[in-house]
C-alpha positions as protocol buffer text, in pm:
chain_id: "A"
residue {
  index: 1
  type: MET
  ca { x: -2857 y: 2163 z: 989 }
}
residue {
  index: 2
  type: ALA
  ca { x: -2964 y: 1950 z: 647 }
}
residue {
  index: 3
  type: GLN
  ca { x: -2608 y: 1786 z: 704 }
}
residue {
  index: 4
  type: LYS
  ca { x: -2690 y: 1670 z: 1083 }
}
residue {
  index: 5
  type: SER
  ca { x: -3033 y: 1557 z: 976 }
}
residue {
  index: 6
  type: ARG
  ca { x: -2868 y: 1340 z: 677 }
}
residue {
  index: 7
  type: GLY
  ca { x: -2623 y: 1194 z: 939 }
}
residue {
  index: 8
  type: LEU
  ca { x: -2920 y: 1132 z: 1171 }
}
residue {
  index: 9
  type: MET
  ca { x: -3107 y: 953 z: 899 }
}
residue {
  index: 10
  type: GLU
  ca { x: -2801 y: 730 z: 804 }
}
residue {
  index: 11
  type: THR
  ca { x: -2746 y: 602 z: 1172 }
}
residue {
  index: 12
  type: TYR
  ca { x: -3119 y: 523 z: 1198 }
}
residue {
  index: 13
  type: GLY
  ca { x: -3098 y: 333 z: 873 }
}
residue {
  index: 14
  type: PHE
  ca { x: -2790 y: 136 z: 1000 }
}
residue {
  index: 15
  type: LEU
  ca { x: -2959 y: 40 z: 1312 }
}
residue {
  index: 16
  type: CYS
  ca { x: -3279 y: -85 z: 1122 }
}
residue {
  index: 17
  type: LEU
  ca { x: -3053 y: -291 z: 896 }
}
residue {
  index: 18
  type: MET
  ca { x: -2898 y: -438 z: 1184 }
}
residue {
  index: 19
  type: ILE
  ca { x: -3192 y: -528 z: 1364 }
}
residue {
  index: 20
  type: SER
  ca { x: -3351 y: -676 z: 1045 }
}
residue {
  index: 21
  type: LEU
  ca { x: -3031 y: -916 z: 1025 }
}
residue {
  index: 22
  type: LEU
  ca { x: -3084 y: -1055 z: 1371 }
}
residue {
  index: 23
  type: PRO
  ca { x: -3215 y: -1391 z: 1347 }
}
residue {
  index: 24
  type: CYS
  ca { x: -3583 y: -1376 z: 1430 }
}
residue {
  index: 25
  type: GLY
  ca { x: -3681 y: -1495 z: 1789 }
}
residue {
  index: 26
  type: GLU
  ca { x: -3316 y: -1526 z: 1895 }
}
residue {
  index: 27
  type: THR
  ca { x: -3370 y: -1290 z: 2206 }
}
residue {
  index: 28
  type: SER
  ca { x: -3744 y: -1415 z: 2281 }
}
residue {
  index: 29
  type: VAL
  ca { x: -3704 y: -1785 z: 2347 }
}
residue {
  index: 30
  type: THR
  ca { x: -3786 y: -1885 z: 2690 }
}
residue {
  index: 31
  type: MET
  ca { x: -3803 y: -2219 z: 2878 }
}
residue {
  index: 32
  type: THR
  ca { x: -3990 y: -2378 z: 3156 }
}
residue {
  index: 33
  type: VAL
  ca { x: -3966 y: -2709 z: 3348 }
}
residue {
  index: 34
  type: ASN
  ca { x: -4318 y: -2830 z: 3524 }
}
residue {
  index: 35
  type: ASP
  ca { x: -4417 y: -2476 z: 3429 }
}
residue {
  index: 36
  type: TYR
  ca { x: -4141 y: -2322 z: 3620 }
}
residue {
  index: 37
  type: PRO
  ca { x: -3947 y: -2057 z: 3449 }
}
residue {
  index: 38
  type: GLY
  ca { x: -3624 y: -2079 z: 3660 }
}
residue {
  index: 39
  type: ASN
  ca { x: -3429 y: -2334 z: 3830 }
}
residue {
  index: 40
  type: PHE
  ca { x: -3612 y: -2502 z: 4152 }
}
residue {
  index: 41
  type: THR
  ca { x: -3608 y: -2806 z: 4404 }
}
residue {
  index: 42
  type: LEU
  ca { x: -3839 y: -3080 z: 4352 }
}
residue {
  index: 43
  type: ASP
  ca { x: -3932 y: -3256 z: 4678 }
}
residue {
  index: 44
  type: ALA
  ca { x: -4028 y: -3645 z: 4637 }
}
residue {
  index: 45
  type: GLN
  ca { x: -4063 y: -3946 z: 4853 }
}
residue {
  index: 46
  type: SER
  ca { x: -3828 y: -4241 z: 4778 }
}
residue {
  index: 47
  type: GLY
  ca { x: -4021 y: -4508 z: 4573 }
}
residue {
  index: 48
  type: SER
  ca { x: -4240 y: -4250 z: 4383 }
}
residue {
  index: 49
  type: ILE
  ca { x: -4226 y: -4155 z: 4003 }
}
residue {
  index: 50
  type: GLN
  ca { x: -4126 y: -3831 z: 3902 }
}
residue {
  index: 51
  type: SER
  ca { x: -4208 y: -3681 z: 3562 }
}
residue {
  index: 52
  type: LEU
  ca { x: -4016 y: -3350 z: 3431 }
}
residue {
  index: 53
  type: LYS
  ca { x: -4152 y: -3162 z: 3148 }
}
residue {
  index: 54
  type: CYS
  ca { x: -3942 y: -2924 z: 2956 }
}
residue {
  index: 55
  type: ALA
  ca { x: -4104 y: -2678 z: 2720 }
}
residue {
  index: 56
  type: VAL
  ca { x: -3991 y: -2385 z: 2494 }
}
residue {
  index: 57
  type: HIS
  ca { x: -4201 y: -2091 z: 2464 }
}
residue {
  index: 58
  type: ASN
  ca { x: -4207 y: -1765 z: 2233 }
}
residue {
  index: 59
  type: HIS
  ca { x: -4022 y: -1964 z: 1962 }
}
residue {
  index: 60
  type: SER
  ca { x: -4062 y: -1895 z: 1572 }
}
residue {
  index: 61
  type: ARG
  ca { x: -3927 y: -2211 z: 1476 }
}
residue {
  index: 62
  type: GLU
  ca { x: -3854 y: -2572 z: 1602 }
}
residue {
  index: 63
  type: GLU
  ca { x: -3642 y: -2602 z: 1882 }
}
residue {
  index: 64
  type: GLU
  ca { x: -3425 y: -2927 z: 1973 }
}
residue {
  index: 65
  type: LEU
  ca { x: -3414 y: -2980 z: 2351 }
}
residue {
  index: 66
  type: LEU
  ca { x: -3164 y: -3186 z: 2548 }
}
residue {
  index: 67
  type: TRP
  ca { x: -3153 y: -3347 z: 2897 }
}
residue {
  index: 68
  type: TYR
  ca { x: -2887 y: -3387 z: 3121 }
}
residue {
  index: 69
  type: ARG
  ca { x: -2841 y: -3594 z: 3458 }
}
residue {
  index: 70
  type: GLU
  ca { x: -2544 y: -3413 z: 3616 }
}
residue {
  index: 71
  type: ASP
  ca { x: -2281 y: -3430 z: 3355 }
}
residue {
  index: 72
  type: GLY
  ca { x: -2440 y: -3704 z: 3156 }
}
residue {
  index: 73
  type: GLN
  ca { x: -2671 y: -3661 z: 2881 }
}
residue {
  index: 74
  type: VAL
  ca { x: -2994 y: -3849 z: 2875 }
}
residue {
  index: 75
  type: ASP
  ca { x: -3077 y: -4047 z: 2543 }
}
residue {
  index: 76
  type: LEU
  ca { x: -3434 y: -3932 z: 2405 }
}
residue {
  index: 77
  type: LYS
  ca { x: -3653 y: -4065 z: 2142 }
}
residue {
  index: 78
  type: PRO
  ca { x: -3676 y: -3884 z: 1819 }
}
residue {
  index: 79
  type: GLY
  ca { x: -4029 y: -3773 z: 1913 }
}
residue {
  index: 80
  type: ASN
  ca { x: -3948 y: -3637 z: 2225 }
}
residue {
  index: 81
  type: LYS
  ca { x: -3692 y: -3361 z: 2168 }
}
residue {
  index: 82
  type: ILE
  ca { x: -3870 y: -3101 z: 1968 }
}
residue {
  index: 83
  type: ASN
  ca { x: -4030 y: -2789 z: 2152 }
}
residue {
  index: 84
  type: THR
  ca { x: -4138 y: -3006 z: 2437 }
}
residue {
  index: 85
  type: SER
  ca { x: -3946 y: -3314 z: 2607 }
}
residue {
  index: 86
  type: TYR
  ca { x: -4038 y: -3538 z: 2899 }
}
residue {
  index: 87
  type: ILE
  ca { x: -3820 y: -3749 z: 3135 }
}
residue {
  index: 88
  type: CYS
  ca { x: -3952 y: -3982 z: 3385 }
}
residue {
  index: 89
  type: VAL
  ca { x: -3745 y: -4087 z: 3691 }
}
residue {
  index: 90
  type: SER
  ca { x: -3877 y: -4417 z: 3797 }
}
residue {
  index: 91
  type: PRO
  ca { x: -3867 y: -4518 z: 4115 }
}
residue {
  index: 92
  type: LEU
  ca { x: -3686 y: -4275 z: 4311 }
}
residue {
  index: 93
  type: SER
  ca { x: -3444 y: -4411 z: 4554 }
}
residue {
  index: 94
  type: GLU
  ca { x: -3200 y: -4250 z: 4787 }
}
residue {
  index: 95
  type: ASN
  ca { x: -2919 y: -4273 z: 4540 }
}
residue {
  index: 96
  type: ASP
  ca { x: -3133 y: -3997 z: 4342 }
}
residue {
  index: 97
  type: ASN
  ca { x: -3134 y: -3765 z: 4637 }
}
residue {
  index: 98
  type: GLY
  ca { x: -2943 y: -3413 z: 4542 }
}
residue {
  index: 99
  type: VAL
  ca { x: -2904 y: -3539 z: 4174 }
}
residue {
  index: 100
  type: THR
  ca { x: -2967 y: -3237 z: 3928 }
}
residue {
  index: 101
  type: PHE
  ca { x: -3166 y: -3256 z: 3611 }
}
residue {
  index: 102
  type: THR
  ca { x: -3094 y: -2981 z: 3328 }
}
residue {
  index: 103
  type: CYS
  ca { x: -3291 y: -2928 z: 3009 }
}
residue {
  index: 104
  type: LYS
  ca { x: -3117 y: -2716 z: 2760 }
}
residue {
  index: 105
  type: LEU
  ca { x: -3166 y: -2563 z: 2425 }
}
residue {
  index: 106
  type: ARG
  ca { x: -2940 y: -2724 z: 2195 }
}
residue {
  index: 107
  type: ARG
  ca { x: -2846 y: -2407 z: 1965 }
}
residue {
  index: 108
  type: ASP
  ca { x: -2789 y: -2202 z: 2296 }
}
residue {
  index: 109
  type: HIS
  ca { x: -2692 y: -2386 z: 2607 }
}
residue {
  index: 110
  type: SER
  ca { x: -2719 y: -2047 z: 2808 }
}
residue {
  index: 111
  type: VAL
  ca { x: -3104 y: -2142 z: 2800 }
}
residue {
  index: 112
  type: GLN
  ca { x: -3138 y: -2395 z: 3059 }
}
residue {
  index: 113
  type: ILE
  ca { x: -3324 y: -2479 z: 3361 }
}
residue {
  index: 114
  type: SER
  ca { x: -3202 y: -2715 z: 3633 }
}
residue {
  index: 115
  type: VAL
  ca { x: -3418 y: -2932 z: 3868 }
}
residue {
  index: 116
  type: ILE
  ca { x: -3240 y: -3056 z: 4200 }
}
residue {
  index: 117
  type: LEU
  ca { x: -3410 y: -3369 z: 4344 }
}
residue {
  index: 118
  type: ASN
  ca { x: -3482 y: -3363 z: 4710 }
}
residue {
  index: 119
  type: VAL
  ca { x: -3565 y: -3724 z: 4774 }
}
residue {
  index: 120
  type: THR
  ca { x: -3678 y: -3813 z: 5132 }
}
residue {
  index: 121
  type: PHE
  ca { x: -3629 y: -4138 z: 5289 }
}
residue {
  index: 122
  type: PRO
  ca { x: -3580 y: -4308 z: 5637 }
}
residue {
  index: 123
  type: PRO
  ca { x: -3296 y: -4499 z: 5751 }
}
residue {
  index: 124
  type: ALA
  ca { x: -3273 y: -4860 z: 5664 }
}
residue {
  index: 125
  type: LEU
  ca { x: -3251 y: -5083 z: 5971 }
}
residue {
  index: 126
  type: SER
  ca { x: -3255 y: -5469 z: 6031 }
}
residue {
  index: 127
  type: GLU
  ca { x: -3490 y: -5625 z: 6266 }
}
residue {
  index: 128
  type: GLU
  ca { x: -3226 y: -5763 z: 6485 }
}
residue {
  index: 129
  type: ASP
  ca { x: -2872 y: -5908 z: 6537 }
}
residue {
  index: 130
  type: THR
  ca { x: -2700 y: -6126 z: 6788 }
}
residue {
  index: 131
  type: GLN
  ca { x: -2330 y: -6061 z: 6899 }
}
residue {
  index: 132
  type: THR
  ca { x: -2113 y: -6257 z: 7108 }
}
residue {
  index: 133
  type: ALA
  ca { x: -1811 y: -6122 z: 7289 }
}
residue {
  index: 134
  type: GLU
  ca { x: -1544 y: -6250 z: 7537 }
}
residue {
  index: 135
  type: GLU
  ca { x: -1524 y: -6081 z: 7863 }
}
residue {
  index: 136
  type: GLY
  ca { x: -1262 y: -5809 z: 7852 }
}
residue {
  index: 137
  type: SER
  ca { x: -1291 y: -5752 z: 7467 }
}
residue {
  index: 138
  type: HIS
  ca { x: -1429 y: -5444 z: 7315 }
}
residue {
  index: 139
  type: VAL
  ca { x: -1749 y: -5429 z: 7128 }
}
residue {
  index: 140
  type: GLN
  ca { x: -1902 y: -5207 z: 6840 }
}
residue {
  index: 141
  type: LEU
  ca { x: -2261 y: -5213 z: 6779 }
}
residue {
  index: 142
  type: THR
  ca { x: -2360 y: -5016 z: 6448 }
}
residue {
  index: 143
  type: CYS
  ca { x: -2664 y: -4919 z: 6276 }
}
residue {
  index: 144
  type: ASN
  ca { x: -2752 y: -4745 z: 5951 }
}
residue {
  index: 145
  type: ALA
  ca { x: -2813 y: -4362 z: 5993 }
}
residue {
  index: 146
  type: LYS
  ca { x: -2833 y: -4266 z: 5653 }
}
residue {
  index: 147
  type: SER
  ca { x: -3173 y: -4071 z: 5606 }
}
residue {
  index: 148
  type: ASN
  ca { x: -3336 y: -3762 z: 5457 }
}
residue {
  index: 149
  type: PRO
  ca { x: -3413 y: -3546 z: 5669 }
}
residue {
  index: 150
  type: GLN
  ca { x: -3150 y: -3666 z: 5945 }
}
residue {
  index: 151
  type: ALA
  ca { x: -3331 y: -3897 z: 6176 }
}
residue {
  index: 152
  type: GLN
  ca { x: -3277 y: -3856 z: 6574 }
}
residue {
  index: 153
  type: MET
  ca { x: -3086 y: -4129 z: 6671 }
}
residue {
  index: 154
  type: ALA
  ca { x: -3060 y: -4282 z: 7056 }
}
residue {
  index: 155
  type: TRP
  ca { x: -2929 y: -4614 z: 7206 }
}
residue {
  index: 156
  type: TYR
  ca { x: -3160 y: -4809 z: 7468 }
}
residue {
  index: 157
  type: ARG
  ca { x: -3055 y: -5125 z: 7690 }
}
residue {
  index: 158
  type: ASN
  ca { x: -3315 y: -5342 z: 7781 }
}
residue {
  index: 159
  type: ASN
  ca { x: -3597 y: -5104 z: 7696 }
}
residue {
  index: 160
  type: SER
  ca { x: -3461 y: -4811 z: 7888 }
}
residue {
  index: 161
  type: ILE
  ca { x: -3226 y: -4533 z: 7752 }
}
residue {
  index: 162
  type: LEU
  ca { x: -2854 y: -4614 z: 7792 }
}
residue {
  index: 163
  type: VAL
  ca { x: -2673 y: -4471 z: 8073 }
}
residue {
  index: 164
  type: LEU
  ca { x: -2319 y: -4378 z: 7951 }
}
residue {
  index: 165
  type: GLU
  ca { x: -2038 y: -4491 z: 8169 }
}
residue {
  index: 166
  type: LYS
  ca { x: -1718 y: -4256 z: 8121 }
}
residue {
  index: 167
  type: GLY
  ca { x: -1436 y: -4478 z: 7976 }
}
residue {
  index: 168
  type: ARG
  ca { x: -1647 y: -4765 z: 7878 }
}
residue {
  index: 169
  type: HIS
  ca { x: -1910 y: -4615 z: 7644 }
}
residue {
  index: 170
  type: GLN
  ca { x: -1869 y: -4392 z: 7365 }
}
residue {
  index: 171
  type: ILE
  ca { x: -2133 y: -4307 z: 7078 }
}
residue {
  index: 172
  type: GLN
  ca { x: -2021 y: -4168 z: 6731 }
}
residue {
  index: 173
  type: GLN
  ca { x: -2243 y: -4077 z: 6446 }
}
residue {
  index: 174
  type: ASP
  ca { x: -2195 y: -3930 z: 6087 }
}
residue {
  index: 175
  type: SER
  ca { x: -2435 y: -3908 z: 5813 }
}
residue {
  index: 176
  type: GLU
  ca { x: -2393 y: -4273 z: 5737 }
}
residue {
  index: 177
  type: VAL
  ca { x: -2372 y: -4473 z: 6061 }
}
residue {
  index: 178
  type: PHE
  ca { x: -2468 y: -4461 z: 6438 }
}
residue {
  index: 179
  type: GLN
  ca { x: -2213 y: -4651 z: 6665 }
}
residue {
  index: 180
  type: LEU
  ca { x: -2191 y: -4766 z: 7019 }
}
residue {
  index: 181
  type: SER
  ca { x: -1866 y: -4887 z: 7149 }
}
residue {
  index: 182
  type: ILE
  ca { x: -1837 y: -5087 z: 7473 }
}
residue {
  index: 183
  type: ALA
  ca { x: -1474 y: -5095 z: 7604 }
}
residue {
  index: 184
  type: THR
  ca { x: -1375 y: -5417 z: 7826 }
}
residue {
  index: 185
  type: VAL
  ca { x: -1701 y: -5568 z: 7849 }
}
residue {
  index: 186
  type: GLN
  ca { x: -1822 y: -5769 z: 8164 }
}
residue {
  index: 187
  type: LYS
  ca { x: -2083 y: -5996 z: 8230 }
}
residue {
  index: 188
  type: SER
  ca { x: -2301 y: -5712 z: 8357 }
}
residue {
  index: 189
  type: ASP
  ca { x: -2301 y: -5587 z: 8007 }
}
residue {
  index: 190
  type: ASN
  ca { x: -2519 y: -5866 z: 7892 }
}
residue {
  index: 191
  type: GLY
  ca { x: -2850 y: -5759 z: 7742 }
}
residue {
  index: 192
  type: THR
  ca { x: -3073 y: -5633 z: 7436 }
}
residue {
  index: 193
  type: TYR
  ca { x: -2939 y: -5304 z: 7307 }
}
residue {
  index: 194
  type: THR
  ca { x: -3164 y: -5093 z: 7082 }
}
residue {
  index: 195
  type: CYS
  ca { x: -3086 y: -4845 z: 6797 }
}
residue {
  index: 196
  type: ILE
  ca { x: -3354 y: -4601 z: 6770 }
}
residue {
  index: 197
  type: ALA
  ca { x: -3397 y: -4399 z: 6455 }
}
residue {
  index: 198
  type: ASN
  ca { x: -3682 y: -4095 z: 6473 }
}
residue {
  index: 199
  type: SER
  ca { x: -3760 y: -3894 z: 6160 }
}
residue {
  index: 200
  type: THR
  ca { x: -4029 y: -3713 z: 6040 }
}
residue {
  index: 201
  type: LEU
  ca { x: -4120 y: -4031 z: 5820 }
}
residue {
  index: 202
  type: THR
  ca { x: -4133 y: -4311 z: 6093 }
}
residue {
  index: 203
  type: LEU
  ca { x: -3995 y: -4440 z: 6385 }
}
residue {
  index: 204
  type: GLN
  ca { x: -3760 y: -4734 z: 6346 }
}
residue {
  index: 205
  type: LYS
  ca { x: -3545 y: -4952 z: 6551 }
}
residue {
  index: 206
  type: MET
  ca { x: -3298 y: -5244 z: 6549 }
}
residue {
  index: 207
  type: ASP
  ca { x: -3208 y: -5474 z: 6832 }
}
residue {
  index: 208
  type: PHE
  ca { x: -2864 y: -5615 z: 6930 }
}
residue {
  index: 209
  type: HIS
  ca { x: -2834 y: -5925 z: 7148 }
}
residue {
  index: 210
  type: LEU
  ca { x: -2513 y: -5888 z: 7304 }
}
residue {
  index: 211
  type: ILE
  ca { x: -2379 y: -6220 z: 7493 }
}
residue {
  index: 212
  type: ILE
  ca { x: -2074 y: -6201 z: 7708 }
}
residue {
  index: 213
  type: GLN
  ca { x: -1885 y: -6538 z: 7753 }
}
residue {
  index: 214
  type: ASP
  ca { x: -1603 y: -6632 z: 8006 }
}
residue {
  index: 215
  type: LYS
  ca { x: -1265 y: -6535 z: 7890 }
}
residue {
  index: 216
  type: GLU
  ca { x: -1072 y: -6860 z: 7782 }
}
residue {
  index: 217
  type: PHE
  ca { x: -725 y: -6866 z: 7920 }
}
residue {
  index: 218
  type: ALA
  ca { x: -519 y: -6984 z: 7644 }
}
residue {
  index: 219
  type: LEU
  ca { x: -207 y: -7166 z: 7739 }
}
residue {
  index: 220
  type: PRO
  ca { x: 144 y: -6992 z: 7586 }
}
residue {
  index: 221
  type: MET
  ca { x: 253 y: -7224 z: 7309 }
}
residue {
  index: 222
  type: GLU
  ca { x: 605 y: -7079 z: 7308 }
}
residue {
  index: 223
  type: PRO
  ca { x: 695 y: -7206 z: 7652 }
}
residue {
  index: 224
  type: ILE
  ca { x: 518 y: -7540 z: 7610 }
}
residue {
  index: 225
  type: ILE
  ca { x: 714 y: -7628 z: 7259 }
}
residue {
  index: 226
  type: ALA
  ca { x: 1054 y: -7491 z: 7442 }
}
residue {
  index: 227
  type: ALA
  ca { x: 982 y: -7732 z: 7746 }
}
residue {
  index: 228
  type: THR
  ca { x: 866 y: -8023 z: 7512 }
}
residue {
  index: 229
  type: VAL
  ca { x: 1200 y: -7974 z: 7307 }
}
residue {
  index: 230
  type: VAL
  ca { x: 1424 y: -7973 z: 7630 }
}
residue {
  index: 231
  type: ILE
  ca { x: 1224 y: -8299 z: 7775 }
}
residue {
  index: 232
  type: LEU
  ca { x: 1274 y: -8460 z: 7453 }
}
residue {
  index: 233
  type: LEU
  ca { x: 1637 y: -8359 z: 7432 }
}
residue {
  index: 234
  type: THR
  ca { x: 1703 y: -8496 z: 7783 }
}
residue {
  index: 235
  type: ILE
  ca { x: 1516 y: -8828 z: 7721 }
}
residue {
  index: 236
  type: SER
  ca { x: 1754 y: -8874 z: 7411 }
}
residue {
  index: 237
  type: PHE
  ca { x: 2074 y: -8781 z: 7607 }
}
residue {
  index: 238
  type: GLY
  ca { x: 1948 y: -9035 z: 7862 }
}
residue {
  index: 239
  type: ILE
  ca { x: 1895 y: -9307 z: 7605 }
}
residue {
  index: 240
  type: VAL
  ca { x: 2251 y: -9221 z: 7461 }
}
residue {
  index: 241
  type: ALA
  ca { x: 2409 y: -9224 z: 7789 }
}
residue {
  index: 242
  type: ARG
  ca { x: 2255 y: -9559 z: 7902 }
}
residue {
  index: 243
  type: ARG
  ca { x: 2307 y: -9707 z: 7553 }
}
residue {
  index: 244
  type: GLU
  ca { x: 2705 y: -9639 z: 7589 }
}
residue {
  index: 245
  type: ARG
  ca { x: 2704 y: -9762 z: 7954 }
}
residue {
  index: 246
  type: ILE
  ca { x: 2516 y: -10089 z: 7841 }
}
residue {
  index: 247
  type: LEU
  ca { x: 2775 y: -10124 z: 7558 }
}
residue {
  index: 248
  type: LYS
  ca { x: 3065 y: -10073 z: 7799 }
}
residue {
  index: 249
  type: PHE
  ca { x: 2943 y: -10313 z: 8037 }
}
residue {
  index: 250
  type: CYS
  ca { x: 2877 y: -10580 z: 7774 }
}
residue {
  index: 251
  type: THR
  ca { x: 3237 y: -10533 z: 7636 }
}
residue {
  index: 252
  type: LYS
  ca { x: 3380 y: -10585 z: 7957 }
}
residue {
  index: 253
  type: GLU
  ca { x: 3221 y: -10885 z: 8044 }
}
residue {
  index: 254
  type: ASP
  ca { x: 3324 y: -11035 z: 7681 }
}
residue {
  index: 255
  type: THR
  ca { x: 3689 y: -10949 z: 7767 }
}
residue {
  index: 256
  type: GLN
  ca { x: 3671 y: -11122 z: 8098 }
}
residue {
  index: 257
  type: SER
  ca { x: 3506 y: -11450 z: 7942 }
}
residue {
  index: 258
  type: GLU
  ca { x: 3786 y: -11453 z: 7659 }
}
residue {
  index: 259
  type: THR
  ca { x: 4055 y: -11426 z: 7942 }
}
residue {
  index: 260
  type: SER
  ca { x: 3914 y: -11703 z: 8148 }
}
residue {
  index: 261
  type: LEU
  ca { x: 3917 y: -11927 z: 7830 }
}
């Protein structure tokens, strides 16, 4: 019994020794960003200014902090690294949408918090555009559809919703562009085509003034060149032949004159 108690005391003493050797505060340090204790998404509008505050809690010594934008480390001033660190993104643009900022503890990168930016912005549409096309050609009208959240897009013609003709009209849309294709345009396709972008942020539009011109009938050059060459050769041969006859006639007259003498 005494031997068993002695063994328990030795085990207890070993555990106490191991605990005493652990670095002070190693397991108790926590972190927050903008008072959030974990990863989160930050909603913001394009053009706004956003500040991120990273802070260390439950620490018993000074802790150095690191900031990352995606995989690239952010340069921080010396006074903006210890225990609390701020970064400012100004102004936010559509290129910042979906970007991740991460704050890490320098001595232990497993202690970190990431923030994903959700930047809202409307489509950037120009006011108007004018396009001319030859009758019988194909026309493409394209407007920018990139936005967050995704806008509802539509095509109008002369202030009325465009009625699509099978085989002639085709609409294509992805996250970047909204495009209307018109095959074999006719004079009746003349008019103003309007791209409408309706989002929760705003309603925008862009006008395309389409002008269809008469088809120009260009003469084929190869046959014309070939015919010109034939004509020139014919004239040349004619001149040569006529010259030979004139020379023969002149030679014959000269011979007769000498004989009469």
